TORROTI-598093 format. One record per atom (N, C-alpha, C): residue in three letters; chain; atom name; x, y, z. Coordinates in steps of 0.1 Angstrom, whole numbers. Each point is the difference from the previous one (the first is absolute). Last residue first. Example, Ala and Ser with C-alpha at 12.3 -4.5 7.8 and 13.67 -1.06 7.14 Angstrom:
% residues 2
REC code unit site     u     v     w
REC  SER    A    N   128   -22    71
REC  SER    A   CA     9    11     0
REC  SER    A    C    -8    11     8
REC  ALA    A    N     3   -57    -1
REC  ALA    A   CA    -9    12     0
REC  ALA    A    C     9    12     0
//
This chain:
% residues 107
REC code unit site     u     v     w
REC  PRO    A    N  -333   388   299
REC  PRO    A   CA    12     7     1
REC  PRO    A    C    -3     6   -10
REC  VAL    A    N   -47   -18    16
REC  VAL    A   CA    11    -5    -7
REC  VAL    A    C    10    11    -3
REC  ARG    A    N   -45   -10    38
REC  ARG    A   CA     8    12   -12
REC  ARG    A    C    13    -6    -1
REC  ALA    A    N   -46   -23    14
REC  ALA    A   CA     9    -1     3
REC  ALA    A    C    11    10    -6
REC  ASP    A    N   -48   -20    -4
REC  ASP    A   CA     4    11    14
REC  ASP    A    C    13     6    -5
REC  ARG    A    N   -13   -38   -22
REC  ARG    A   CA    -2    11    -7
REC  ARG    A    C    -4    11     6
REC  LEU    A    N    20   -37    15
REC  LEU    A   CA     5     1   -12
REC  LEU    A    C    -9    12    -5
REC  VAL    A    N   -22   -18    37
REC  VAL    A   CA    16     8     4
REC  VAL    A    C     5     1    -8
REC  ALA    A    N   -37   -22   -12
REC  ALA    A   CA    -1    12     4
REC  ALA    A    C    10     9     3
REC  LEU    A    N     5   -48   -11
REC  LEU    A   CA    -2     9    -5
REC  LEU    A    C    -8    12    -2
REC  PHE    A    N    10   -32    36
REC  PHE    A   CA    17     7   -13
REC  PHE    A    C   -10     9    -8
REC  ALA    A    N   -39   -20    19
REC  ALA    A   CA    12    14    10
REC  ALA    A    C    11     1    -8
REC  ARG    A    N   -26   -30   -19
REC  ARG    A   CA   -10    18    -7
REC  ARG    A    C    12     6    16
REC  LEU    A    N    10   -47    -5
REC  LEU    A   CA     6     5   -11
REC  LEU    A    C    -4    17     2
REC  ASP    A    N   -16   -23    35
REC  ASP    A   CA    19     1     5
REC  ASP    A    C     1     8   -18
REC  ALA    A    N   -40   -19     3
REC  ALA    A   CA     2    13     7
REC  ALA    A    C     6     1     7
REC  PRO    A    N    -7   -37   -34
REC  PRO    A   CA    -1    13    -3
REC  PRO    A    C    -5    13    14
REC  GLY    A    N    12   -43    17
REC  GLY    A   CA    10     2   -12
REC  GLY    A    C    -4    15    -7
REC  ASN    A    N   -26   -32    27
REC  ASN    A   CA     7    12     9
REC  ASN    A    C    15     8    -9
REC  VAL    A    N   -32   -41   -14
REC  VAL    A   CA   -11     9     8
REC  VAL    A    C    11    17     4
REC  ALA    A    N    20   -38   -23
REC  ALA    A   CA   -11     8   -11
REC  ALA    A    C    -7     9     6
REC  ALA    A    N    35   -23    23
REC  ALA    A   CA     2     6    -5
REC  ALA    A    C   -13    13   -11
REC  ALA    A    N   -11   -37    30
REC  ALA    A   CA     6    11     7
REC  ALA    A    C     4     7    -6
REC  HIS    A    N    -6   -40   -25
REC  HIS    A   CA   -13    12     5
REC  HIS    A    C     4    14    12
REC  VAL    A    N    28   -32   -14
REC  VAL    A   CA     2    11   -13
REC  VAL    A    C   -15     5     5
REC  ARG    A    N    22   -27    30
REC  ARG    A   CA     3     9    -1
REC  ARG    A    C    -5     7   -13
REC  ARG    A    N   -24   -40    16
REC  ARG    A   CA     1     6     4
REC  ARG    A    C     5    16     1
REC  MET    A    N     8   -33   -31
REC  MET    A   CA   -10     8     2
REC  MET    A    C    -6     5     9
REC  ASP    A    N    52   -16   -18
REC  ASP    A   CA   -11     0    10
REC  ASP    A    C   -16     7    -5
REC  LEU    A    N    43   -23   -30
REC  LEU    A   CA   -13    15     6
REC  LEU    A    C    -1    -7    10
REC  ALA    A    N    45   -20    -9
REC  ALA    A   CA   -14    -2    -9
REC  ALA    A    C   -13     7     9
REC  ASP    A    N    51    14   -22
REC  ASP    A   CA    -6   -10    15
REC  ASP    A    C   -13    -6    -5
REC  TYR    A    N    21    28   -24
REC  TYR    A   CA    12    -6     4
REC  TYR    A    C    -7    -8    11
REC  ALA    A    N   -11    27   -42
REC  ALA    A   CA    -9   -15     6
REC  ALA    A    C     9    -2     6
REC  HIS    A    N     8    48   -25
REC  HIS    A   CA     3   -17    -3
REC  HIS    A    C    -1   -16     4
REC  ALA    A    N   -29    42    15
REC  ALA    A   CA     3    -2   -17
REC  ALA    A    C     5   -10    -2
REC  VAL    A    N   -12     3    45
REC  VAL    A   CA   -12    -1   -15
REC  VAL    A    C     7     1   -10
REC  VAL    A    N    31    12    35
REC  VAL    A   CA    -6   -12     2
REC  VAL    A    C   -10    -7   -16
REC  SER    A    N    18    49     5
REC  SER    A   CA    10   -14    -7
REC  SER    A    C   -10   -14     8
REC  ARG    A    N   -25    27    16
REC  ARG    A   CA    -2     8   -19
REC  ARG    A    C    16    -8    -1
REC  PHE    A    N     1    -1    49
REC  PHE    A   CA   -14    -5    -7
REC  PHE    A    C    -4    -2   -18
REC  GLY    A    N    32    33    20
REC  GLY    A   CA     6   -18     3
REC  GLY    A    C   -11   -12    -2
REC  ALA    A    N    -5    47     3
REC  ALA    A   CA     8     3   -11
REC  ALA    A    C     6   -22    -3
REC  ALA    A    N   -30    18    32
REC  ALA    A   CA   -12    -2    -9
REC  ALA    A    C    13    -2    -9
REC  ARG    A    N    23    15    33
REC  ARG    A   CA    -8   -17     9
REC  ARG    A    C   -10    -2   -20
REC  VAL    A    N    15    43     5
REC  VAL    A   CA    11   -14     0
REC  VAL    A    C    -1   -15     0
REC  LEU    A    N   -32    35     5
REC  LEU    A   CA     3     1    -5
REC  LEU    A    C    12    -7   -12
REC  GLN    A    N   -13     7    49
REC  GLN    A   CA    -7   -10    -7
REC  GLN    A    C    -2    -1   -14
REC  ASP    A    N    35    27    24
REC  ASP    A   CA    -2   -11     6
REC  ASP    A    C    -8    -9    -8
REC  ALA    A    N     2    42    -2
REC  ALA    A   CA    10    -3   -10
REC  ALA    A    C    -1   -18     2
REC  LEU    A    N   -30    32    23
REC  LEU    A   CA    -4   -10   -11
REC  LEU    A    C     7    -5   -10
REC  ARG    A    N    14    11    37
REC  ARG    A   CA    -9    -9     7
REC  ARG    A    C    -4    -4   -17
REC  SER    A    N    32    35     9
REC  SER    A   CA     4   -13    -4
REC  SER    A    C    -7    -8     9
REC  ASP    A    N   -10    46   -33
REC  ASP    A   CA     2    -4    16
REC  ASP    A    C     2   -17     3
REC  ILE    A    N    12    37   -45
REC  ILE    A   CA   -11   -10     5
REC  ILE    A    C     5    -2    15
REC  ILE    A    N    28    28   -17
REC  ILE    A   CA   -14     6    -7
REC  ILE    A    C   -11   -10    -1
REC  ASP    A    N    49    -1    25
REC  ASP    A   CA   -14    11     7
REC  ASP    A    C   -14    -2   -14
REC  ALA    A    N    45   -21    -7
REC  ALA    A   CA    -3    16    -5
REC  ALA    A    C    -9     5     6
REC  GLN    A    N     2   -47     9
REC  GLN    A   CA    20     7     6
REC  GLN    A    C    -4    16    -2
REC  GLU    A    N   -34   -29   -25
REC  GLU    A   CA     1     6    15
REC  GLU    A    C    10     6     7
REC  LEU    A    N     0   -11   -45
REC  LEU    A   CA   -12    12     8
REC  LEU    A    C     1    -3    10
REC  ARG    A    N    28   -28   -13
REC  ARG    A   CA     8     9    -2
REC  ARG    A    C   -11     7     0
REC  ARG    A    N   -20   -39     6
REC  ARG    A   CA    15     6     7
REC  ARG    A    C     5    10    -2
REC  PHE    A    N   -34   -12   -24
REC  PHE    A   CA    -1     1     4
REC  PHE    A    C     7     6    12
REC  ALA    A    N    17   -19   -38
REC  ALA    A   CA    -4    13    -4
REC  ALA    A    C   -13     4    14
REC  ASP    A    N    24   -44    -3
REC  ASP    A   CA     9     8     8
REC  ASP    A    C    -7    18    -5
REC  ALA    A    N   -24   -37    -2
REC  ALA    A   CA     3     3     6
REC  ALA    A    C    12     9     7
REC  TYR    A    N   -20   -12   -50
REC  TYR    A   CA    -6    10     7
REC  TYR    A    C     5     1    19
REC  SER    A    N    44    -7   -29
REC  SER    A   CA   -16    -7     4
REC  SER    A    C    -7     4     9
REC  SER    A    N    44    19   -15
REC  SER    A   CA    -4   -20    -7
REC  SER    A    C    -7     2     5
REC  PRO    A    N     6    54   -10
REC  PRO    A   CA     0   -11    14
REC  PRO    A    C    -1   -12   -12
REC  ALA    A    N    18    48    -7
REC  ALA    A   CA    -5   -12    -4
REC  ALA    A    C    -3    -9    10
REC  GLY    A    N     2    53    17
REC  GLY    A   CA    11   -13    -6
REC  GLY    A    C   -16    -8    -9
REC  LEU    A    N    -7    40    20
REC  LEU    A   CA     8   -11    10
REC  LEU    A    C     6   -12     0
REC  GLN    A    N   -27    46   -17
REC  GLN    A   CA    14    -4    -7
REC  GLN    A    C     9    -9    16
REC  PHE    A    N   -44    12   -15
REC  PHE    A   CA     1     2    14
REC  PHE    A    C    14     4     2
REC  ALA    A    N   -25   -22   -42
REC  ALA    A   CA     0    16     2
REC  ALA    A    C     0     4    16
REC  VAL    A    N    15   -49   -14
REC  VAL    A   CA     9    10    -3
REC  VAL    A    C    -7    13     0
REC  CYS    A    N   -25   -28    22
REC  CYS    A   CA    13    -1     8
REC  CYS    A    C    14    12   -13
REC  ALA    A    N   -49   -14   -12
REC  ALA    A   CA     2    14    15
REC  ALA    A    C    16    -2     7
REC  SER    A    N   -11   -30   -32
REC  SER    A   CA    -1    17    -6
REC  SER    A    C    -2     6    14
REC  THR    A    N     2   -42    10
REC  THR    A   CA    13    -1    -8
REC  THR    A    C    -1    15    -8
REC  ALA    A    N   -41   -12    17
REC  ALA    A   CA     5    -1    13
REC  ALA    A    C    22    11    -7
REC  PRO    A    N   -38   -19   -31
REC  PRO    A   CA    -4    13    10
REC  PRO    A    C     6     3    12
REC  ARG    A    N     0   -34   -41
REC  ARG    A   CA     6     2     6
REC  ARG    A    C     1    13     5
REC  ARG    A    N   -25   -26   -29
REC  ARG    A   CA     2    19    -1
REC  ARG    A    C    10     1    12
REC  SER    A    N   -18   -43    -4
REC  SER    A   CA     7     0    -9
REC  SER    A    C     3    16    -2
REC  LEU    A    N   -39   -17    31
REC  LEU    A   CA    19    -1     3
REC  LEU    A    C     9     5   -12
REC  HIS    A    N   -39    -2    -9
REC  HIS    A   CA     1    14     1
REC  HIS    A    C    11    -4    10
REC  ARG    A    N   -13   -32   -24
REC  ARG    A   CA    -1     5    -6
REC  ARG    A    C     6    12     4
REC  ASN    A    N   -10   -36    26
REC  ASN    A   CA    15    -2    -5
REC  ASN    A    C     0    10   -14
REC  VAL    A    N   -39    -3    27
REC  VAL    A   CA     9     9     5
REC  VAL    A    C    12    -4    -5
REC  ALA    A    N   -35   -16   -27
REC  ALA    A   CA    -2     9     3
REC  ALA    A    C    14    12    10
REC  MET    A    N    -6   -49    -3
REC  MET    A   CA     3    12   -14
REC  MET    A    C     0     8    -9
REC  ALA    A    N   -20   -21    45
REC  ALA    A   CA    20    -2    -7
REC  ALA    A    C     4     3    -9
REC  ARG    A    N   -46    -2     2
REC  ARG    A   CA     3    14     8
REC  ARG    A    C    19    -8     4
REC  GLU    A    N   -28   -25   -26
REC  GLU    A   CA     2     7    -9
REC  GLU    A    C    10    14    14
REC  ALA    A    N    -1   -45     8
REC  ALA    A   CA     5     4    -6
REC  ALA    A    C     1    10    -6
REC  LEU    A    N   -25    -7    27
REC  LEU    A   CA     8    -5    12
REC  LEU    A    C    15     4   -13
REC  VAL    A    N   -53   -13   -12
REC  VAL    A   CA     6    19     7
REC  VAL    A    C    15    -2     7
REC  ALA    A    N    -8   -39   -19
REC  ALA    A   CA     4    11   -11
REC  ALA    A    C    -7    17     5
REC  ARG    A    N    -4   -38    32
REC  ARG    A   CA    16    -3    -7
REC  ARG    A    C    -2    10   -14
REC  ASP    A    N   -39    -1    23
REC  ASP    A   CA    11     0    10
REC  ASP    A    C     8     3   -11
REC  LEU    A    N   -28   -23   -16
REC  LEU    A   CA    -2    16    -7
REC  LEU    A    C     8     5    12
REC  THR    A    N     2   -49     1
REC  THR    A   CA     3     9   -13
REC  THR    A    C    -4    12    -4
REC  SER    A    N     6   -22    48
REC  SER    A   CA    -7     1    -7
REC  SER    A    C     5     5    -8
REC  MET    A    N    19   -19    43
REC  MET    A   CA    -1    15    -8
REC  MET    A    C    -5    -4   -12
//
């Protein structure tokens, strides 16, 4: 990976972390009176069980939450193919999640 690529990756990672720090999944659980989840994965499962998001989207978001933890906490060495796949596919899943929240009725 070139120096430029590392700089771009670092910049993108900071942007993702900034956005993730807003914790929309956990806020959504509270807004829908689903309780306070213990993790992002728990939040997405609660939203799935309440029929707010479908199981396919929940599965994708749970996997993304796990990937985020690997990246943020450096649990494992990064698989650059997985990083690339997350960069390509992740935004669509996040947009789908945000669209569901936008259109959902809060009790």
